[in-house]
Residue frames as a rotation matrix with the C-alpha (Angstrom) as fourth column:
UNK 1
0.568 0.821 0.059 0.01
0.822 -0.569 0.011 0.02
0.043 0.042 -0.998 -0.03
UNK 2
-0.120 -0.594 0.795 1.27
0.518 -0.721 -0.460 3.45
0.847 0.357 0.394 -0.87
UNK 3
-0.466 -0.136 -0.874 2.13
0.870 -0.248 -0.426 5.68
-0.159 -0.959 0.234 2.03
UNK 4
0.670 0.685 0.286 -0.07
0.704 -0.708 0.045 8.76
0.233 0.171 -0.957 2.55
UNK 5
0.675 -0.560 0.480 2.88
-0.553 -0.815 -0.173 10.46
0.488 -0.149 -0.860 4.30
UNK 6
0.708 -0.536 -0.459 6.21
0.683 0.684 0.255 9.48
0.177 -0.495 0.851 5.71
UNK 7
0.698 -0.564 0.440 9.08
-0.587 -0.804 -0.100 11.20
0.410 -0.189 -0.892 7.42
UNK 8
0.440 -0.665 -0.603 12.49
0.629 0.708 -0.322 10.10
0.641 -0.238 0.730 8.64
UNK 9
0.739 -0.350 0.575 14.16
-0.616 -0.697 0.367 11.35
0.272 -0.626 -0.731 11.85
UNK 10
0.263 -0.812 -0.521 17.71
0.287 0.581 -0.761 10.36
0.921 0.051 0.386 12.81
UNK 11
0.976 -0.069 0.207 19.19
-0.218 -0.309 0.926 10.14
0.000 -0.949 -0.317 16.29
UNK 12
0.126 -0.949 -0.288 22.77
0.187 0.308 -0.933 10.32
0.974 0.064 0.216 17.21
UNK 13
-0.680 -0.604 0.416 24.00
-0.286 -0.304 -0.909 9.89
0.675 -0.737 0.034 20.73
UNK 14
-0.477 0.548 -0.687 20.93
0.698 0.711 0.083 8.19
0.534 -0.440 -0.722 22.18
UNK 15
0.556 0.718 -0.418 19.51
0.814 -0.369 0.449 10.02
0.169 -0.590 -0.790 25.23
UNK 16
0.316 -0.554 -0.770 22.47
0.276 -0.723 0.633 12.40
-0.908 -0.413 -0.076 25.24
UNK 17
-0.661 -0.524 0.537 22.48
0.641 -0.023 0.767 13.47
-0.390 0.851 0.351 21.55
UNK 18
-0.581 0.457 -0.673 20.21
-0.552 -0.829 -0.086 14.91
-0.598 0.322 0.734 18.95
UNK 19
-0.128 0.605 0.786 17.31
0.704 0.613 -0.358 14.13
-0.698 0.508 -0.505 16.63
UNK 20
-0.441 -0.032 -0.897 16.95
-0.456 -0.853 0.255 15.67
-0.773 0.521 0.362 13.26
UNK 21
0.671 0.641 0.373 15.03
0.084 0.434 -0.897 15.13
-0.737 0.633 0.237 10.00
UNK 22
-0.086 -0.711 0.698 16.78
0.846 0.317 0.428 14.38
-0.526 0.627 0.574 6.76
UNK 23
0.270 0.170 0.948 15.29
0.773 -0.625 -0.108 17.56
0.574 0.762 -0.300 5.15
UNK 24
-0.706 -0.675 -0.212 16.66
0.649 -0.497 -0.576 19.62
0.284 -0.545 0.789 8.15
UNK 25
-0.150 0.728 0.669 13.29
-0.107 -0.684 0.721 21.05
0.983 0.037 0.180 9.06
UNK 26
0.908 0.408 0.093 13.25
-0.179 0.176 0.968 19.40
0.378 -0.896 0.233 12.44
UNK 27
-0.166 -0.953 -0.253 16.12
0.177 0.224 -0.958 19.47
0.970 -0.204 0.132 14.96
UNK 28
0.725 0.351 0.593 16.19
-0.496 -0.330 0.803 19.02
0.477 -0.876 -0.065 18.72
UNK 29
-0.512 -0.856 0.072 18.74
-0.614 0.306 -0.728 18.19
0.601 -0.417 -0.682 21.34
UNK 30
0.584 0.667 -0.463 17.99
-0.150 0.649 0.746 15.17
0.798 -0.366 0.479 23.48
UNK 31
-0.456 -0.770 0.446 18.91
-0.594 -0.110 -0.797 14.65
0.663 -0.628 -0.408 27.04
UNK 32
-0.494 0.215 -0.843 18.36
0.568 0.814 -0.126 12.24
0.659 -0.540 -0.524 29.85
UNK 33
0.422 0.687 0.592 15.72
-0.053 -0.633 0.772 13.60
0.905 -0.358 -0.230 32.22
UNK 34
-0.329 -0.571 0.752 16.80
-0.759 -0.313 -0.570 14.49
0.561 -0.759 -0.330 35.72
UNK 35
0.525 0.616 0.587 14.52
-0.829 0.528 0.186 11.70
-0.195 -0.584 0.788 37.09
UNK 36
0.981 -0.188 -0.050 16.84
0.162 0.932 -0.325 9.24
0.108 0.310 0.944 35.23
UNK 37
0.381 -0.897 -0.225 20.12
0.704 0.124 0.699 10.76
-0.599 -0.425 0.679 36.41
UNK 38
0.046 -0.353 0.935 20.44
0.881 -0.427 -0.204 13.54
0.471 0.833 0.291 33.80
UNK 39
-0.791 -0.400 -0.464 21.14
0.552 -0.792 -0.260 17.21
-0.264 -0.461 0.847 34.41
UNK 40
0.249 0.817 -0.520 18.65
0.387 -0.576 -0.720 20.12
-0.888 -0.022 -0.460 34.30
UNK 41
-0.862 -0.503 0.060 18.27
0.220 -0.266 0.939 21.14
-0.456 0.823 0.340 30.68
UNK 42
-0.043 0.838 -0.544 15.83
-0.663 -0.432 -0.612 22.42
-0.748 0.334 0.574 28.04
UNK 43
-0.779 -0.229 -0.584 16.57
-0.613 0.471 0.634 19.51
0.130 0.852 -0.507 25.76
UNK 44
0.334 0.937 -0.101 13.77
-0.918 0.348 0.191 17.08
0.214 0.029 0.976 25.04
UNK 45
-0.649 -0.448 0.615 13.60
-0.555 0.832 0.020 13.33
-0.521 -0.328 -0.788 25.61
UNK 46
-0.951 0.249 -0.182 12.01
-0.008 0.568 0.823 10.42
0.308 0.784 -0.538 23.86
UNK 47
-0.514 0.791 -0.332 9.00
0.836 0.376 -0.400 10.31
-0.191 -0.483 -0.854 26.23
UNK 48
-0.229 0.384 -0.894 8.21
0.017 -0.917 -0.398 14.03
-0.973 -0.106 0.204 25.58
UNK 49
-0.764 -0.109 -0.635 8.48
-0.615 -0.171 0.770 13.43
-0.193 0.979 0.064 21.92
UNK 50
-0.864 0.475 -0.165 6.08
0.386 0.837 0.387 10.48
0.322 0.270 -0.907 22.12
UNK 51
-0.312 0.755 -0.577 3.65
0.698 -0.230 -0.678 12.47
-0.645 -0.614 -0.455 24.31
UNK 52
-0.460 0.094 -0.883 3.68
-0.392 -0.914 0.107 15.29
-0.797 0.395 0.457 21.75
UNK 53
-0.894 0.063 -0.444 3.04
-0.400 0.334 0.853 12.95
0.202 0.940 -0.273 18.89
UNK 54
-0.733 0.632 -0.253 0.32
0.661 0.749 -0.047 10.83
0.160 -0.202 -0.966 20.65
UNK 55
-0.273 0.701 -0.658 -1.66
0.461 -0.505 -0.730 13.89
-0.844 -0.503 -0.185 22.02
UNK 56
-0.468 0.118 -0.876 -1.54
-0.631 -0.738 0.238 15.65
-0.618 0.664 0.421 18.62
UNK 57
-0.907 0.132 -0.399 -2.48
-0.209 0.683 0.699 12.54
0.365 0.718 -0.593 16.69
UNK 58
-0.670 0.681 -0.296 -5.35
0.732 0.538 -0.418 11.67
-0.126 -0.497 -0.859 19.12
UNK 59
-0.290 0.544 -0.787 -6.76
0.199 -0.771 -0.606 15.05
-0.936 -0.332 0.115 19.05
UNK 60
-0.669 0.032 -0.742 -6.71
-0.710 -0.324 0.626 15.16
-0.220 0.946 0.239 15.30
UNK 61
-0.879 0.397 -0.264 -8.47
0.257 0.861 0.438 11.80
0.401 0.317 -0.859 15.20
UNK 62
-0.416 0.744 -0.522 -11.06
0.693 -0.113 -0.712 13.14
-0.589 -0.658 -0.469 17.73
UNK 63
-0.298 0.372 -0.879 -11.68
-0.390 -0.888 -0.244 16.33
-0.872 0.270 0.409 15.54
UNK 64
-0.849 -0.061 -0.525 -11.96
-0.523 0.233 0.820 14.12
0.073 0.971 -0.230 12.48
UNK 65
-0.769 0.608 -0.197 -14.59
0.590 0.794 0.145 11.75
0.245 -0.005 -0.970 13.80
UNK 66
-0.304 0.662 -0.685 -16.59
0.484 -0.512 -0.710 14.67
-0.821 -0.547 -0.165 15.25
UNK 67
-0.501 0.064 -0.863 -16.45
-0.599 -0.746 0.293 16.48
-0.625 0.663 0.412 11.95
UNK 68
-0.973 0.121 -0.195 -17.38
-0.043 0.738 0.674 13.28
0.225 0.664 -0.713 10.07
UNK 69
-0.446 0.834 -0.325 -20.58
0.889 0.453 -0.059 13.08
0.099 -0.316 -0.944 12.16
UNK 70
-0.228 0.315 0.921 -21.18
0.254 -0.894 0.369 16.89
0.940 0.317 0.124 11.96
UNK 71
0.584 0.341 -0.736 -20.90
0.785 -0.006 0.620 17.22
0.207 -0.940 -0.271 15.75
UNK 72
0.259 -0.478 0.839 -19.86
0.010 -0.868 -0.497 20.81
0.966 0.137 -0.220 16.68
UNK 73
0.434 -0.241 -0.868 -17.77
0.900 0.167 0.404 21.30
0.048 -0.956 0.289 19.85
UNK 74
0.995 -0.078 -0.059 -16.26
-0.069 -0.987 0.142 24.40
-0.069 -0.138 -0.988 21.35
UNK 75
0.178 -0.984 -0.023 -12.87
-0.946 -0.165 -0.278 22.99
0.270 0.071 -0.960 21.98
UNK 76
0.974 -0.057 -0.220 -11.02
0.122 0.949 0.292 19.70
0.192 -0.311 0.931 22.41
UNK 77
0.260 -0.922 0.287 -7.75
-0.898 -0.340 -0.278 19.14
0.354 -0.186 -0.917 24.17
UNK 78
0.868 -0.094 -0.488 -5.67
0.158 0.983 0.091 16.02
0.471 -0.157 0.868 24.74
UNK 79
0.344 -0.780 0.522 -3.08
-0.934 -0.339 0.110 15.85
0.092 -0.526 -0.846 27.50
UNK 80
0.778 -0.170 -0.605 -0.77
0.034 0.973 -0.229 12.83
0.628 0.157 0.762 27.15
UNK 81
0.423 -0.625 0.656 1.35
-0.873 -0.087 0.480 11.66
-0.243 -0.776 -0.582 30.04
UNK 82
0.602 -0.359 -0.713 3.99
-0.215 0.787 -0.578 9.07
0.769 0.501 0.397 28.97
UNK 83
0.608 -0.332 0.722 5.60
-0.746 0.075 0.662 7.02
-0.274 -0.940 -0.202 31.79
UNK 84
-0.172 -0.633 -0.755 8.51
-0.511 0.713 -0.481 4.69
0.842 0.303 -0.446 31.93
UNK 85
0.527 0.402 0.749 7.57
-0.849 0.293 0.440 1.81
-0.043 -0.868 0.495 34.21
UNK 86
-0.542 -0.708 0.453 9.21
-0.668 0.690 0.280 -1.48
-0.511 -0.151 -0.846 35.24
UNK 87
0.171 0.432 -0.886 8.68
-0.873 0.483 0.068 -4.41
0.457 0.761 0.460 32.98
UNK 88
0.285 0.009 0.958 8.02
-0.786 0.574 0.229 -7.57
-0.548 -0.819 0.171 35.01
UNK 89
0.992 0.126 -0.026 8.58
-0.113 0.757 -0.644 -9.80
-0.061 0.642 0.764 31.95
UNK 90
0.566 -0.824 0.020 12.28
0.561 0.367 -0.742 -9.03
0.604 0.431 0.670 31.48
UNK 91
0.295 -0.439 -0.849 13.22
0.893 -0.189 0.408 -6.74
-0.340 -0.878 0.336 34.32
UNK 92
-0.695 -0.532 0.485 13.60
0.703 -0.645 0.299 -3.78
0.154 0.549 0.822 31.97
UNK 93
-0.574 0.528 -0.625 11.36
0.025 -0.752 -0.658 -0.88
-0.818 -0.394 0.419 31.49
UNK 94
-0.525 0.483 0.700 8.38
0.841 0.170 0.513 -0.16
0.129 0.859 -0.496 29.22
UNK 95
-0.930 0.221 0.295 6.07
-0.173 -0.968 0.181 2.71
0.325 0.117 0.938 28.33
UNK 96
-0.313 0.918 -0.242 2.57
0.893 0.199 -0.403 3.52
-0.322 -0.342 -0.883 29.76
UNK 97
-0.876 0.095 0.473 0.29
0.138 -0.890 0.435 6.32
0.462 0.446 0.767 28.57
UNK 98
-0.254 0.822 -0.510 -2.46
0.798 -0.120 -0.590 8.28
-0.546 -0.557 -0.626 30.11
UNK 99
-0.769 0.109 0.630 -4.62
0.412 -0.669 0.619 10.47
0.489 0.736 0.469 27.95
UNK 100
-0.395 0.699 -0.596 -6.80
0.607 -0.289 -0.740 13.10
-0.689 -0.655 -0.310 29.46
UNK 101
-0.746 0.220 0.629 -9.32
0.598 -0.195 0.777 14.23
0.293 0.956 0.014 26.94
UNK 102
-0.446 0.602 -0.662 -11.33
0.267 -0.616 -0.741 17.50
-0.854 -0.508 0.114 27.48
UNK 103
-0.680 0.390 0.621 -14.14
0.624 -0.137 0.769 18.32
0.385 0.911 -0.151 25.20
UNK 104
-0.656 0.526 -0.541 -16.33
0.184 -0.584 -0.790 21.34
-0.732 -0.618 0.287 25.76
UNK 105
-0.564 0.557 -0.610 -19.69
-0.800 -0.550 0.237 21.94
-0.204 0.622 0.756 24.10
UNK 106
-0.084 0.636 -0.767 -21.25
-0.468 0.654 0.594 18.39
0.880 0.409 0.243 24.20
UNK 107
0.609 0.416 0.675 -22.64
-0.778 0.148 0.611 16.18
0.154 -0.897 0.414 26.91
UNK 108
-0.089 -0.711 0.698 -20.81
-0.822 0.448 0.352 13.41
-0.563 -0.542 -0.624 28.79
UNK 109
0.373 0.235 0.897 -22.28
0.082 0.955 -0.285 10.59
-0.924 0.180 0.337 26.81
UNK 110
0.998 -0.027 0.057 -21.27
0.053 -0.145 -0.988 12.06
0.035 0.989 -0.143 23.57
UNK 111
0.371 -0.921 0.118 -17.83
-0.928 -0.367 0.056 12.78
-0.008 -0.131 -0.991 24.89
UNK 112
-0.086 -0.420 0.904 -17.27
-0.442 0.829 0.343 9.14
-0.893 -0.370 -0.256 25.79
UNK 113
0.743 0.440 0.505 -18.77
0.260 0.506 -0.823 7.98
-0.617 0.742 0.261 22.41
UNK 114
0.966 -0.258 -0.003 -16.41
-0.103 -0.373 -0.922 10.17
0.236 0.892 -0.386 20.40
UNK 115
0.192 -0.925 0.327 -13.33
-0.952 -0.095 0.291 9.55
-0.238 -0.367 -0.899 22.48
UNK 116
0.122 -0.086 0.989 -13.87
-0.100 0.990 0.098 5.83
-0.987 -0.111 0.112 21.93
UNK 117
0.909 0.238 0.342 -14.24
0.316 0.141 -0.938 6.41
-0.272 0.961 0.052 18.17
UNK 118
0.665 -0.744 -0.059 -11.06
-0.718 -0.615 -0.327 8.54
0.207 0.259 -0.943 18.19
UNK 119
0.093 -0.667 0.740 -9.18
-0.726 0.463 0.508 5.78
-0.681 -0.584 -0.441 20.08
UNK 120
0.342 0.135 0.930 -10.20
0.302 0.922 -0.244 3.25
-0.890 0.364 0.274 17.45
UNK 121
0.947 0.131 0.294 -9.24
0.321 -0.332 -0.887 5.60
-0.018 0.934 -0.356 14.63
UNK 122
0.767 -0.641 -0.033 -6.00
-0.609 -0.743 0.278 7.05
-0.202 -0.193 -0.960 15.89
UNK 123
0.592 -0.549 -0.590 -2.87
-0.209 0.602 -0.770 5.61
0.778 0.580 0.242 14.32
UNK 124
-0.410 -0.763 0.500 -0.90
-0.684 -0.105 -0.721 6.03
0.603 -0.638 -0.479 17.57
UNK 125
0.025 0.512 0.859 -3.59
-0.900 0.385 -0.204 4.11
-0.435 -0.768 0.470 19.53
UNK 126
0.918 0.254 -0.305 -3.57
-0.379 0.789 -0.484 1.39
0.118 0.560 0.820 16.89
UNK 127
0.224 -0.912 -0.343 0.26
-0.349 0.254 -0.902 1.16
0.910 0.322 -0.262 17.07
UNK 128
-0.654 -0.524 0.546 0.40
-0.658 0.037 -0.752 0.78
0.374 -0.851 -0.368 20.92
UNK 129
0.386 0.914 0.125 -2.67
-0.883 0.326 0.338 -1.43
0.268 -0.241 0.933 21.18
UNK 130
0.985 0.063 -0.163 -1.87
-0.012 0.954 0.300 -4.57
0.174 -0.293 0.940 23.23
UNK 131
0.285 -0.954 -0.097 1.65
0.558 0.248 -0.792 -3.40
0.779 0.171 0.603 23.68
UNK 132
-0.892 -0.443 0.087 1.56
0.174 -0.516 -0.839 -0.69
0.416 -0.734 0.537 26.36
UNK 133
-0.225 0.792 -0.567 -1.03
0.936 0.013 -0.353 0.24
-0.272 -0.610 -0.744 29.07
UNK 134
-0.804 0.138 0.579 -3.25
0.154 -0.891 0.426 3.22
0.574 0.432 0.695 27.93
UNK 135
-0.348 0.704 -0.619 -5.54
0.826 -0.081 -0.557 4.86
-0.442 -0.706 -0.553 30.35
UNK 136
-0.687 0.219 0.692 -8.03
0.331 -0.754 0.568 7.35
0.646 0.620 0.445 28.87
UNK 137
-0.462 0.487 -0.741 -9.77
0.734 -0.260 -0.628 9.82
-0.498 -0.834 -0.237 31.15
UNK 138
-0.295 0.496 0.816 -12.66
0.710 -0.458 0.535 11.86
0.639 0.738 -0.217 29.65
UNK 139
-0.690 -0.003 -0.724 -13.17
0.577 -0.605 -0.548 15.28
-0.437 -0.796 0.419 31.22
């Protein structure tokens, strides 16, 4: 199947390095967070990048399913919290995600319906299904 869109980002230096796109549009320094033994810095980390991508993708999916059904809302917002947690299977670490979805302008029943539709549509949600714990809170 032909890709609708693709991009490539390269990392050098792991958590103490940089990430950049081949076309030089995107560039960020990467650093280990203080909680993992790093120093205070304004550089990003893989978990922040994943949270940014997941929240943006999920909110876009939500807007799309609402628009498809011609449901008007005042505003939608998705707050993604990505955690590194212990992995009991191999003693390592794995990701967990919590999405807090705020929708203003529709009732609670519709909020839950459209958040579920968005979760089933979102490419990030599909990618992590059955591989990481995802908690969704509808506000």
